[in-house]
C-alpha positions as CSV (number, residue, x, y, z in Angstrom):
1,M,10.9,4.5,9.3
2,K,11.2,7.6,7.1
3,N,9.1,6.5,4.1
4,V,6.4,3.9,3.8
5,A,4.9,2.5,0.6
6,V,1.2,1.8,1.0
7,Y,-0.5,-0.5,-1.5
8,L,-4.3,-0.4,-1.7
9,G,-7.2,-0.2,-4.1
10,S,-8.1,2.4,-6.7
11,A,-11.7,1.4,-6.1
12,P,-13.6,2.6,-3.0
13,G,-14.8,-0.8,-2.0
14,C,-18.4,-1.6,-1.3
15,K,-18.3,-0.2,2.3
16,E,-17.7,3.5,3.0
17,I,-15.5,2.5,5.9
18,Y,-12.7,1.4,3.5
19,K,-12.2,5.0,2.4
20,G,-12.5,6.2,6.0
21,L,-9.8,3.8,7.2
22,A,-7.5,4.8,4.3
23,Y,-8.0,8.5,5.2
24,E,-7.4,7.8,8.9
25,L,-4.2,5.8,8.1
26,G,-3.0,8.7,5.9
27,C,-3.5,11.1,8.8
28,R,-1.8,8.8,11.2
29,I,1.2,8.2,8.9
30,A,1.7,12.0,8.5
31,S,1.3,12.6,12.2
32,A,4.0,10.1,12.9
33,G,6.3,12.1,10.7
34,V,6.5,9.4,8.0
35,T,6.4,10.2,4.3
36,L,3.7,8.4,2.4
37,V,4.7,6.8,-0.9
38,Y,1.7,5.5,-2.9
39,G,0.4,4.9,-6.4
40,G,-0.5,8.5,-7.2
41,A,-4.2,8.1,-7.9
42,A,-7.0,10.4,-6.8
43,V,-9.7,7.7,-6.9
44,G,-10.9,5.1,-4.5
45,T,-9.1,4.3,-1.2
46,M,-5.9,5.6,-2.8
47,G,-7.2,9.1,-3.1
48,A,-8.6,8.9,0.5
49,L,-5.2,7.8,1.8
50,A,-3.4,10.7,0.1
51,D,-6.1,13.2,1.2
52,G,-5.7,12.1,4.8
53,A,-1.9,12.4,4.8
54,A,-2.1,15.8,3.1
55,S,-4.8,17.1,5.6
56,A,-2.4,16.2,8.4
57,G,0.4,18.2,6.8
58,G,2.3,15.1,5.7
59,R,4.7,14.6,2.8
60,V,3.1,12.6,0.0
61,I,4.9,11.1,-2.9
62,G,2.7,9.8,-5.8
63,V,4.2,7.3,-8.3
64,F,2.1,6.9,-11.4
65,P,2.4,5.2,-14.7
66,R,2.6,7.7,-17.6
67,G,-0.5,7.8,-19.7
68,F,-2.7,5.5,-17.5
69,L,-6.3,6.7,-17.6
70,G,-7.8,4.3,-15.0
71,T,-10.2,1.4,-15.3
72,K,-12.9,1.4,-17.9
73,E,-15.5,2.5,-15.2
74,V,-13.3,5.4,-14.1
75,R,-12.6,6.5,-17.7
76,E,-16.4,6.4,-18.5
77,S,-17.2,8.4,-15.4
78,G,-14.9,11.2,-16.4
79,L,-13.1,11.2,-13.0
80,E,-9.6,12.6,-12.8
81,V,-7.3,9.6,-12.0
82,V,-4.1,11.5,-11.1
83,Q,-3.9,13.1,-7.7
84,H,-2.8,16.8,-7.9
85,G,-1.1,18.9,-5.2
86,L,1.2,16.1,-4.0
87,S,4.5,16.9,-2.3
88,E,6.2,15.1,-5.2
89,F,4.9,13.3,-8.3
90,I,7.0,10.7,-10.1
91,E,5.9,9.4,-13.5
92,T,7.1,6.0,-14.5
93,A,7.0,4.2,-17.9
94,D,4.7,1.5,-16.7
95,F,3.3,-0.4,-13.6
96,A,6.5,-2.5,-13.3
97,E,8.6,0.5,-13.0
98,R,6.1,2.1,-10.6
99,K,6.5,-1.0,-8.3
100,Q,10.3,-0.7,-8.4
101,V,10.3,3.0,-7.7
102,M,7.9,2.7,-4.7
103,E,10.0,-0.1,-3.3
104,D,13.2,1.8,-3.7
105,L,11.7,4.9,-2.0
106,S,10.3,3.0,0.9
107,D,11.6,1.7,4.2
108,G,8.7,-0.8,4.5
109,C,5.2,-1.3,3.2
110,I,1.7,-1.4,4.4
111,V,-1.0,-3.3,2.5
112,L,-4.7,-2.4,2.8
113,P,-7.7,-4.2,1.2
114,G,-7.4,-4.2,-2.6
115,S,-7.5,-6.4,-5.6
116,F,-5.1,-7.8,-8.3
117,G,-2.9,-4.8,-8.4
118,T,-2.6,-4.7,-4.6
119,L,-1.7,-8.4,-4.4
120,D,0.8,-8.0,-7.3
121,E,2.5,-5.2,-5.4
122,L,2.5,-7.2,-2.2
123,F,3.9,-10.3,-3.8
124,T,6.6,-8.3,-5.7
125,Y,7.7,-6.6,-2.4
126,A,7.7,-10.0,-0.6
127,C,9.6,-11.8,-3.4
128,N,12.3,-9.2,-3.4
129,R,12.6,-9.6,0.3
130,A,12.8,-13.4,-0.1
131,I,15.7,-13.1,-2.5
132,D,17.5,-10.7,-0.1
133,K,17.1,-7.7,-2.3
134,H,15.9,-5.9,0.8
135,M,15.0,-6.6,4.4
136,K,12.1,-4.1,4.7
137,P,9.1,-4.9,6.9
138,I,5.7,-5.8,5.4
139,L,2.6,-5.0,7.3
140,I,-0.9,-6.1,6.2
141,F,-4.0,-4.4,7.5
142,N,-6.3,-7.4,8.0
143,F,-9.5,-5.3,8.6
144,E,-12.4,-7.5,9.5
145,G,-10.4,-10.6,8.4
146,Y,-10.1,-9.3,4.8
147,Y,-6.7,-11.1,4.4
148,D,-7.5,-14.2,6.5
149,P,-7.5,-16.4,3.3
150,L,-4.0,-15.0,2.5
151,K,-2.9,-15.9,6.1
152,Q,-4.1,-19.4,5.5
153,L,-2.4,-19.6,2.1
154,L,0.9,-18.5,3.6
155,A,0.5,-21.2,6.3
156,N,-0.2,-23.8,3.7
157,M,2.9,-22.8,1.7
158,Q,5.0,-23.1,4.8
159,E,3.5,-26.4,5.8
160,A,4.0,-27.8,2.3
161,G,7.7,-26.7,2.3
162,F,7.4,-24.0,-0.3
163,M,8.0,-21.1,2.1
164,K,10.8,-20.8,4.6
165,P,9.7,-19.8,8.1
166,F,11.8,-16.6,7.9
167,M,9.6,-15.4,5.0
168,A,6.4,-16.3,6.8
169,S,7.5,-14.3,9.8
170,A,8.5,-11.3,7.6
171,I,4.9,-10.5,7.1
172,T,3.0,-8.9,10.0
173,F,-0.8,-9.0,10.0
174,C,-2.4,-6.1,11.9
175,D,-6.1,-5.9,12.8
176,T,-6.3,-2.2,13.6
177,I,-4.8,1.0,12.4
178,E,-3.3,1.5,15.9
179,E,-1.3,-1.8,15.5
180,I,0.0,-0.6,12.1
181,V,1.0,2.8,13.5
182,E,2.8,1.2,16.4
183,A,4.6,-1.2,14.1
184,V,5.7,1.7,11.9
185,R,7.0,3.6,15.0
186,R,9.0,0.5,16.1
187,M,10.8,0.2,12.7
């Protein structure tokens, strides 16, 4: 794998460990010689991920929607939303184009804990795989069972006949960063 898209939160989460894990994953991706493609933000776990990759000398491509100023809380805090000093920064017209550019640039994706945006990106990536737009791997970091409800939902979809087995097997849940890094190395 040459480039990996990582989808995760622009919030830091309620546990400091989320930012620490994102930072560590960024370091490990860079150390594996893989280019990080992510949403281009400097805040939350997104910023920690990019900082980790950059600290390990990795190539980091940020893809960010033009004119977006962050959530209301971020805007009111005065934090800078856009990450500076990236290897490459790509501005898109909106979030839909950002998703498409990130998918196009990547050879696979990793999903960390996040919220609506993270799930939207995951489901778009997975839908495009389901319709044969690509056959790129999808890895989900299931830290402390964060995505266990999603695992169950996917099983329910398959059992009810709404998801084909090949799609269910296209998503790999990983419980540790080591599992993610090993999966990336095998791709």
